[in-house]
KEKE-3310 file (N, C-alpha, C; in steps of 0.2 Angstrom, whole numbers, plus 5000, padded with zeros to 4 digits):
npx = (5655:5640:5625:5613:5597:5588:5570:5559:5555:5537:5532:5530:5515:5505:5493:5480:5471:5454:5439:5423:5407:5396:5391:5373:5367:5363:5352:5344:5337:5330:5319:5316:5308:5300:5292:5284:5276:5269:5263:5256:5250:5240:5235:5225:5218:5209:5201:5195:5189:5180:5173:5165:5159:5151:5142:5136:5129:5120:5114:5107:5099:5089:5084:5077:5068:5063:5055:5048:5038:5031:5026:5018:5011:5003:4996:4986:4973:4959:4952:4934:4921:4908:4891:4887:4874:4866:4860:4857:4845:4838:4837:4828:4817:4810:4811:4819:4831:4843:4862:4865:4877:4879:4887:4895:4908:4915:4923:4937:4945:4937:4937:4928:4928:4931:4915:4909:4892:4883:4873:4866:4863:4858:4851:4853:4867:4882:4895:4905:4908:4915:4917:4932:4935:4931:4918:4920:4925:4918:4904:4897:4885:4872:4861:4852:4850:4866:4880:4881:4891:4900:4900:4903:4914:4918:4914:4922:4934:4933:4920:4907:4888:4875:4858:4842:4825:4817:4803:4789:4775:4785:4794:4806:4806:4806:4814:4820:4828:4836:4841:4853:4859:4864:4874:4879:4887:4896:4906:4919:4925:4910:4895:4881:4864:4850:4838:4831:4827:4827:4823:4805:4796:4805:4814:4825:4843:4859:4874:4889:4905:4900:4890:4874:4859:4843:4831:4813:4803:4793:4805:4810:4816:4827:4830:4835:4846:4852:4853:4861:4873:4877:4882:4890:4902:4906:4909:4916:4933:4937:4946:4936:4931:4942:4953:4956:4962:4964:4956:4963:4957:4954)
npy = (4995:5000:5003:5017:5015:5022:5034:5030:5048:5054:5059:5078:5087:5075:5064:5057:5043:5046:5038:5029:5034:5018:5014:5020:5019:5031:5033:5024:5022:5034:5028:5018:5025:5032:5023:5016:5027:5027:5016:5018:5030:5022:5010:5020:5024:5013:5014:5024:5023:5007:5015:5025:5014:5009:5018:5023:5010:5010:5022:5018:5008:5013:5023:5014:5007:5017:5022:5008:5010:5023:5018:5010:5015:5027:5015:5009:5002:5005:5000:4993:5005:5009:5009:5025:5033:5043:5034:5023:5026:5032:5021:5012:5018:5021:5009:4998:4984:4979:4977:4963:4951:4939:4926:4914:4916:4922:4917:4923:4928:4918:4914:4915:4911:4922:4933:4922:4914:4916:4910:4917:4914:4921:4937:4954:4949:4945:4944:4928:4916:4926:4936:4938:4952:4967:4979:4995:5011:5022:5026:5030:5028:5019:5015:5004:4986:4980:4972:4956:4946:4955:4964:4960:4958:4971:4971:4965:4974:4980:4989:4997:4996:5001:4996:4999:4997:4997:4998:4992:4991:4991:5001:5014:5029:5042:5054:5048:5040:5051:5058:5048:5046:5056:5057:5045:5049:5058:5050:5040:5025:5020:5013:5013:5004:4999:4986:4973:4962:4961:4956:4953:4967:4973:4991:4995:4992:4990:4984:4978:4971:4955:4961:4965:4976:4981:4990:4997:5002:5013:5022:5036:5050:5058:5051:5040:5044:5047:5036:5029:5034:5029:5017:5019:5024:5015:5003:5007:5004:4999:4986:4978:4969:4958:4963:4976:4988:4987:4994:5005:5015:5019)
npz = (5096:5099:5089:5087:5084:5071:5070:5059:5051:5049:5035:5030:5034:5032:5035:5048:5042:5040:5045:5034:5035:5032:5016:5010:5023:5030:5021:5020:5032:5030:5021:5026:5036:5028:5021:5032:5036:5023:5024:5035:5031:5022:5030:5036:5027:5023:5033:5033:5021:5026:5036:5029:5021:5028:5033:5022:5020:5033:5029:5017:5021:5032:5023:5014:5024:5030:5016:5013:5026:5021:5011:5014:5026:5013:5006:5013:5020:5028:5046:5045:5049:5062:5060:5055:5069:5066:5054:5058:5066:5055:5047:5055:5055:5044:5041:5040:5037:5048:5045:5038:5037:5026:5026:5035:5032:5017:5004:4995:4977:4966:4953:4937:4920:4907:4903:4907:4917:4929:4941:4956:4972:4979:4980:4979:4976:4985:4988:4979:4968:4952:4938:4928:4927:4936:4934:4926:4936:4930:4918:4936:4939:4934:4921:4919:4922:4930:4924:4936:4940:4937:4945:4959:4956:4960:4972:4979:4977:4989:4984:4986:4982:4977:4974:4966:4964:4950:4944:4942:4957:4968:4965:4967:4973:4961:4966:4978:4970:4959:4974:4978:4968:4965:4978:4975:4965:4970:4976:4984:4973:4975:4967:4956:4953:4945:4948:4945:4950:4964:4979:4984:4992:4993:4992:4989:4991:4999:4996:5000:5001:5006:5015:5017:5016:5016:5009:5011:4998:5003:5006:5012:5002:5008:5019:5012:5006:5019:5025:5014:5013:5027:5024:5014:5022:5031:5024:5010:5001:5013:5025:5026:5012:5004:4994:4996:4991:4980:4967:4962:4968:4980)
capx = (5652:5633:5621:5606:5590:5583:5564:5556:5549:5531:5534:5526:5508:5501:5486:5480:5463:5447:5432:5418:5402:5395:5386:5369:5363:5356:5347:5339:5332:5323:5316:5312:5302:5293:5286:5284:5273:5263:5259:5251:5242:5237:5229:5220:5213:5207:5198:5190:5182:5177:5168:5162:5153:5146:5138:5130:5125:5118:5108:5102:5096:5086:5078:5070:5062:5055:5051:5042:5032:5029:5023:5012:5006:4999:4991:4985:4965:4955:4945:4926:4919:4903:4887:4885:4868:4859:4860:4856:4841:4836:4834:4824:4811:4809:4807:4824:4836:4849:4866:4870:4882:4878:4889:4900:4917:4916:4930:4938:4948:4934:4937:4925:4930:4927:4909:4905:4887:4883:4868:4868:4859:4857:4848:4859:4874:4885:4900:4905:4909:4914:4918:4940:4936:4924:4916:4923:4921:4916:4900:4896:4876:4868:4852:4848:4853:4873:4879:4882:4896:4907:4899:4903:4923:4920:4913:4927:4940:4930:4919:4900:4885:4868:4855:4835:4820:4815:4799:4781:4774:4792:4799:4809:4802:4811:4815:4824:4833:4840:4847:4854:4862:4868:4875:4888:4892:4900:4908:4925:4922:4903:4893:4873:4861:4845:4840:4823:4825:4826:4816:4797:4795:4812:4813:4833:4849:4866:4882:4899:4909:4895:4887:4866:4855:4836:4824:4806:4800:4794:4810:4809:4823:4833:4832:4839:4853:4857:4855:4866:4880:4882:4885:4896:4907:4908:4911:4919:4936:4941:4948:4932:4935:4949:4955:4955:4966:4965:4952:4966:4953:4951)
capy = (4998:4999:5008:5019:5015:5031:5032:5036:5054:5052:5067:5082:5088:5069:5066:5050:5041:5046:5030:5033:5028:5014:5018:5020:5019:5035:5032:5016:5023:5035:5023:5015:5027:5033:5017:5014:5032:5026:5010:5022:5032:5016:5010:5025:5026:5010:5011:5027:5019:5004:5018:5027:5011:5005:5025:5021:5002:5012:5026:5015:5004:5018:5028:5010:5007:5023:5021:5007:5013:5027:5015:5006:5022:5028:5009:5004:5001:5007:4995:4995:5008:5008:5012:5030:5032:5044:5032:5017:5027:5033:5014:5009:5023:5018:5000:4994:4979:4981:4976:4958:4947:4932:4922:4916:4915:4921:4916:4928:4925:4914:4918:4913:4913:4930:4931:4917:4917:4913:4911:4917:4910:4928:4943:4954:4946:4951:4937:4920:4917:4931:4938:4942:4959:4973:4983:5001:5015:5027:5030:5029:5029:5017:5016:4997:4983:4978:4963:4954:4942:4958:4968:4955:4959:4976:4972:4961:4978:4985:4994:4999:4995:5005:4995:5000:4994:5006:4996:4990:4993:4993:5006:5019:5036:5046:5059:5046:5039:5055:5060:5042:5046:5062:5054:5042:5052:5060:5045:5035:5018:5017:5012:5015:5002:4996:4978:4973:4953:4963:4952:4955:4972:4979:4996:4997:4988:4993:4979:4977:4964:4949:4964:4969:4981:4984:4995:4995:5006:5021:5026:5043:5054:5061:5045:5034:5048:5047:5028:5025:5036:5027:5013:5017:5026:5010:5001:5008:5005:4998:4980:4974:4965:4954:4966:4984:4992:4985:4997:5009:5022:5019)
capz = (5096:5096:5082:5088:5079:5069:5069:5051:5054:5045:5030:5034:5030:5032:5042:5046:5039:5041:5041:5030:5036:5027:5011:5011:5029:5032:5015:5021:5036:5027:5016:5031:5040:5024:5018:5036:5034:5018:5028:5038:5028:5018:5033:5036:5021:5021:5039:5033:5016:5029:5040:5024:5018:5035:5035:5016:5020:5035:5026:5012:5026:5034:5018:5012:5031:5029:5011:5014:5030:5017:5005:5019:5026:5009:5001:5022:5019:5034:5046:5044:5051:5065:5054:5061:5072:5061:5047:5060:5067:5049:5043:5061:5054:5037:5042:5035:5038:5047:5040:5038:5035:5023:5026:5040:5028:5012:5001:4989:4973:4966:4947:4934:4915:4907:4900:4907:4916:4935:4945:4964:4977:4984:4977:4976:4979:4989:4987:4978:4962:4951:4932:4930:4928:4939:4931:4926:4939:4924:4925:4942:4940:4927:4919:4917:4926:4926:4923:4943:4941:4934:4951:4964:4958:4961:4979:4981:4978:4992:4980:4986:4975:4977:4968:4968:4961:4947:4940:4948:4965:4973:4964:4973:4971:4956:4971:4980:4963:4961:4980:4980:4961:4968:4985:4971:4961:4976:4983:4979:4973:4975:4959:4957:4946:4945:4951:4945:4952:4973:4984:4986:4999:4994:4985:4987:4992:4998:4995:5001:5003:5010:5019:5012:5018:5011:5014:5007:4991:5003:5010:5007:5000:5016:5023:5009:5006:5027:5027:5011:5017:5030:5024:5010:5028:5035:5020:5006:5005:5020:5025:5025:5009:5002:4991:4999:4988:4969:4964:4961:4967:4988)
cpx = (5646:5631:5617:5603:5585:5577:5560:5552:5543:5533:5528:5521:5504:5498:5483:5473:5457:5442:5428:5414:5401:5390:5380:5364:5360:5347:5340:5336:5326:5320:5313:5305:5298:5289:5282:5276:5266:5258:5255:5246:5236:5233:5224:5215:5208:5199:5191:5187:5179:5171:5164:5155:5149:5140:5132:5125:5119:5110:5102:5098:5092:5082:5073:5067:5060:5050:5045:5038:5029:5022:5015:5005:4999:4993:4988:4978:4962:4949:4940:4926:4911:4900:4885:4877:4864:4858:4856:4845:4835:4831:4830:4816:4809:4809:4811:4826:4839:4855:4867:4873:4880:4880:4894:4906:4915:4920:4931:4941:4944:4932:4934:4930:4928:4923:4906:4898:4887:4876:4867:4863:4854:4855:4849:4864:4879:4894:4899:4909:4910:4918:4926:4940:4929:4923:4919:4922:4917:4911:4899:4888:4874:4861:4851:4855:4862:4873:4883:4888:4902:4906:4901:4912:4922:4919:4920:4934:4936:4925:4909:4897:4879:4861:4848:4830:4815:4809:4793:4780:4782:4795:4800:4806:4807:4816:4821:4832:4838:4844:4850:4860:4866:4874:4883:4891:4898:4906:4916:4923:4914:4900:4884:4870:4854:4845:4834:4820:4826:4818:4809:4799:4802:4813:4823:4836:4855:4872:4887:4898:4905:4894:4881:4863:4851:4831:4817:4806:4799:4799:4809:4818:4828:4833:4834:4846:4855:4860:4861:4873:4883:4884:4890:4904:4908:4913:4916:4926:4941:4943:4941:4929:4943:4952:4958:4958:4966:4961:4957:4961:4952:4960)
cpy = (4999:5004:5009:5020:5021:5027:5036:5044:5050:5061:5071:5084:5082:5069:5059:5049:5042:5042:5035:5029:5025:5017:5018:5017:5023:5036:5027:5015:5029:5032:5021:5017:5033:5029:5019:5021:5029:5019:5014:5025:5027:5013:5014:5028:5021:5010:5017:5028:5013:5010:5022:5022:5009:5011:5024:5017:5007:5018:5023:5010:5009:5023:5019:5008:5013:5024:5015:5006:5019:5022:5013:5009:5023:5022:5008:5004:5003:5001:4996:4997:5005:5011:5017:5031:5036:5041:5024:5021:5029:5024:5013:5013:5021:5012:4997:4988:4981:4978:4969:4955:4939:4928:4922:4919:4918:4923:4920:4925:4918:4916:4914:4915:4921:4928:4926:4918:4913:4914:4913:4914:4917:4931:4949:4952:4950:4948:4930:4923:4923:4932:4937:4949:4963:4976:4990:5006:5022:5027:5026:5027:5027:5015:5010:4994:4981:4972:4960:4948:4949:4964:4965:4958:4966:4977:4970:4966:4983:4992:4993:4999:4997:5001:4999:4996:4999:5002:4994:4992:4995:4998:5012:5024:5040:5052:5056:5044:5044:5059:5054:5044:5052:5061:5051:5045:5056:5057:5043:5029:5015:5019:5011:5011:5000:4990:4975:4966:4957:4958:4956:4961:4974:4984:4997:4992:4991:4986:4980:4971:4959:4955:4965:4973:4980:4987:4993:5000:5013:5023:5031:5045:5056:5054:5040:5037:5046:5038:5025:5028:5031:5022:5014:5020:5022:5003:5000:5007:5004:4991:4975:4969:4961:4959:4974:4992:4990:4988:5001:5016:5024:5024)
cpz = (5095:5093:5086:5082:5077:5067:5063:5053:5046:5042:5034:5032:5031:5036:5041:5045:5042:5040:5042:5032:5030:5023:5013:5018:5033:5026:5015:5024:5033:5023:5020:5034:5032:5021:5027:5038:5028:5019:5032:5038:5025:5022:5037:5033:5023:5026:5037:5026:5020:5030:5035:5021:5023:5036:5028:5018:5027:5034:5023:5016:5026:5029:5015:5020:5031:5022:5012:5017:5025:5014:5008:5021:5020:5005:5009:5018:5028:5038:5043:5049:5056:5059:5060:5065:5069:5055:5051:5060:5060:5046:5048:5059:5047:5034:5039:5040:5043:5046:5042:5033:5033:5025:5028:5039:5020:5006:4995:4984:4969:4956:4942:4926:4912:4903:4904:4915:4925:4938:4951:4968:4982:4979:4981:4979:4979:4990:4983:4970:4957:4944:4934:4931:4932:4933:4932:4933:4935:4920:4931:4943:4934:4930:4919:4921:4923:4927:4932:4943:4941:4942:4957:4965:4961:4970:4983:4983:4985:4991:4985:4982:4977:4972:4971:4963:4958:4942:4944:4953:4968:4970:4966:4967:4966:4959:4975:4977:4964:4965:4978:4973:4965:4972:4980:4967:4963:4980:4980:4980:4974:4967:4960:4953:4948:4946:4952:4949:4960:4975:4984:4992:4998:4989:4985:4992:4992:4999:4996:5000:5006:5018:5013:5018:5015:5015:5009:5002:4995:5006:5008:5005:5005:5018:5021:5007:5014:5027:5022:5011:5022:5030:5017:5017:5028:5030:5015:5006:5011:5019:5024:5019:5009:5000:4991:4993:4980:4966:4960:4964:4976:4992)
residu = (MET:ALA:THR:THR:LYS:ARG:LYS:ARG:ARG:ARG:PRO:SER:GLY:ALA:THR:ALA:PRO:ILE:ALA:THR:PRO:ALA:ARG:GLY:GLY:ALA:ASN:GLU:ALA:ARG:ARG:GLU:ARG:LYS:GLU:GLN:ALA:ARG:GLN:ALA:ARG:GLU:ALA:GLU:ARG:LYS:ARG:ALA:ALA:ARG:ARG:ALA:ALA:TYR:ARG:ARG:ALA:ILE:THR:ILE:THR:ALA:VAL:GLY:VAL:VAL:ALA:ILE:GLY:VAL:PHE:TRP:TRP:PHE:ASN:ARG:ALA:ALA:ALA:PRO:ARG:PRO:ILE:PRO:GLU:ALA:ALA:ILE:ARG:SER:ALA:GLU:ALA:ALA:GLY:CYS:THR:THR:VAL:GLU:THR:PRO:LEU:ASP:SER:ALA:PRO:ALA:ASN:GLN:HIS:LEU:GLN:ALA:GLY:GLN:SER:TYR:THR:TYR:ASP:GLN:HIS:PRO:ALA:THR:SER:GLY:TRP:HIS:ASP:PRO:SER:PRO:LEU:PRO:LEU:ASP:PRO:LYS:VAL:TYR:ASP:SER:PRO:ILE:ASN:GLU:THR:ASN:ALA:VAL:HIS:ASN:LEU:GLU:HIS:ALA:GLY:VAL:ILE:VAL:TYR:TYR:GLN:ASP:THR:GLY:ASP:ALA:ALA:LEU:SER:THR:ASP:ALA:VAL:ASP:ARG:LEU:ALA:THR:LEU:VAL:ASN:GLY:SER:THR:ASN:VAL:LEU:MET:ALA:PRO:TYR:PRO:ASP:LEU:PRO:GLU:GLY:GLN:GLY:MET:ALA:LEU:THR:ALA:TRP:ASN:LYS:LEU:GLN:THR:CYS:PRO:PRO:GLY:VAL:THR:PRO:GLN:GLN:ALA:ASP:THR:ILE:ALA:SER:GLY:PHE:ILE:GLU:ALA:TYR:ALA:CYS:THR:ARG:ASN:ALA:PRO:GLU:PRO:ASN:ALA:SER:GLY:VAL:CYS)
# end
């Protein structure tokens, strides 16, 4: 007699097992997203730093260029100017020479030893060997002859020196001397002094670097003032001299 196989019943209340996700999957994804965000922020920070450094470099360069330009502007020397027409007419009326250039090219920086004497071929000298130190610019008007080797150094620094004869028949008039002294005291980088060794027939000599103009002793105070003013305007503190800014006053 055949037997029937009974199915085993599942206990009541039992449920099927639930699959659980692998541990760390969601956390790993979040960590990756955070790392990507961090890397993006870091890349942006570096880009911003490079942009800021670039802007600083441009700013510093621009400021440097402007500073150099300003320095050059304030320290540049003017070119020699033409002698004013009034000075030319006064010089002609007084019998003065025109402005001469004694040498084709006057070499600069020819320094003697301090205090060393030197005999110039030209009187007064406008260039050549000179003392390492220029004359001080105070006082501007000297009552006695000055050391010519120092004076030539002043000319190298774009100075002008007004010389006059103060003795003998060729002496410049007292009124003309006084008028010139007033002019010189009101001018920049200009000196005035007597010069007993002026060549015969000369009462006044105007000197700049490698420039010379002379007048006879009969020049009037007005003429002397106008002629000297024109010479000073043309050459004082200009690039006519090798070292136009070295005086510290131009």
